[in-house]
C-alpha positions in Angstrom: 0.0 0.0 0.0 1.4 3.4 -1.0 1.2 6.1 1.5 1.5 9.8 0.8 1.3 12.9 3.0 -2.1 14.6 3.6 -2.6 17.8 1.7 -3.9 20.9 3.4 -4.3 24.6 2.8 -3.9 27.5 5.3 -4.9 31.1 4.9 -3.1 34.2 6.1 -6.3 36.3 6.0 -5.6 40.0 6.0 -8.6 42.0 7.2 -9.2 45.4 5.7 -11.8 47.9 6.9 -14.2 49.9 4.7 -11.6 52.6 4.0 -9.0 50.0 2.9 -6.9 50.2 6.1 -5.2 46.9 7.1 -6.5 45.8 10.5 -4.6 42.6 11.0 -4.7 38.9 10.3 -7.2 36.3 11.5 -6.3 33.4 13.9 -8.8 30.8 15.0 -9.1 29.0 18.3 -9.2 25.3 17.2 -12.3 23.3 18.2 -10.3 20.0 17.7 -7.0 18.6 19.0 -4.5 20.0 19.0 -6.1 22.8 20.9 -4.7 26.3 20.5 -4.6 29.2 18.1 -4.0 28.5 14.4 -4.3 30.0 10.9 -7.6 29.0 9.4 -7.4 26.1 7.0 -8.1 22.5 6.3 -7.7 19.6 3.9 -8.0 19.6 0.1 -10.9 17.5 -1.1 -10.5 15.0 -3.9 -11.2 16.7 -7.2 -10.6 20.2 -5.8 -7.8 22.6 -6.6 -5.8 24.1 -3.7 -7.1 27.5 -4.7 -10.7 26.4 -4.4 -9.9 24.6 -1.2 -8.5 27.7 0.5 -11.4 29.9 -0.5 -13.9 27.2 0.7 -12.1 26.6 4.0 -12.0 30.4 4.8 -15.7 30.6 4.1 -16.4 27.5 6.3 -14.2 28.5 9.2 -14.5 32.3 9.1 -17.8 33.0 7.4 -15.9 35.3 5.1 -15.4 35.5 1.3 -11.7 35.9 0.6 -9.7 36.9 -2.4 -6.4 35.1 -2.9 -3.6 37.7 -3.1 -0.5 35.4 -3.4 1.0 32.1 -2.6 2.9 32.5 0.6 4.7 29.1 0.6 4.6 25.4 1.0 5.4 23.9 4.4 6.3 20.2 4.4 8.4 19.3 7.4 7.1 15.7 8.3 7.1 16.8 12.0 5.0 20.0 11.4 1.8 18.1 12.5 2.1 15.7 15.4 -0.9 13.7 14.1 0.5 12.7 10.7 2.7 13.9 7.8 0.8 16.8 6.4 1.9 19.3 3.7 0.3 22.7 3.8 0.1 25.2 0.9 -0.3 28.6 2.5 -2.0 31.6 0.7 -2.2 35.2 1.6 -5.8 36.2 1.3 -7.7 39.5 1.5 -11.1 40.0 3.2 -13.4 42.6 4.5 -15.8 42.2 7.5 -15.7 40.5 10.8 -14.7 36.8 11.0 -17.0 34.5 12.8 -15.7 31.2 14.0 -17.6 28.2 12.4 -17.0 24.6 11.4 -13.6 23.6 13.0 -13.0 27.0 14.4 -14.4 27.6 17.9 -13.7 31.4 17.6 -12.0 33.8 15.2 -9.9 36.8 16.2 -8.2 39.6 14.4 -4.6 40.3 15.6 -2.4 43.2 14.6 1.0 41.9 13.6 2.6 43.2 16.8 0.1 41.4 19.1 0.2 37.9 17.7 0.5 35.4 20.7 3.2 33.1 19.1 3.4 30.9 22.1 -0.3 29.9 21.7 0.0 28.8 18.1 -0.1 25.1 17.1 1.6 23.2 14.3 4.3 25.3 12.6 2.0 28.3 12.4 4.3 30.5 14.4 7.0 30.0 11.8 4.6 30.6 8.9 3.5 33.9 10.4 7.1 35.0 11.2 8.0 34.2 7.6 5.0 36.3 6.5 5.9 39.2 8.7 9.5 39.1 7.3 8.2 39.1 3.7 5.8 41.9 4.5 8.6 44.1 5.8 10.6 43.7 2.6 
């Protein structure tokens, strides 16, 4: 039997207000184990593109329609998820409105880049967000 890693998508969802001002990014409190804060995301369904998956997952978990801005990166360290080997394709997305935690997200929060509680993040999401912040500064 051939085994391959699970394929997931995560979204760095940038929230903008009505005047176009950047307010922060969205983190969710996970409903399932491992508990903690995380980027919103989930698994790619069979027959689905990764782009469709990230838009769907953001709608399911945040109740927001997002627009993909860019591909942030691919994170594939076999130890990034303690449950199993999971590769995540991470997109930067843009949205307006207030995120509402739904589906696998217990709650959703907007954090400014200088208030992100890195110590509460699960998986390798602290590294993903640090990489994002570094890229945003350049």
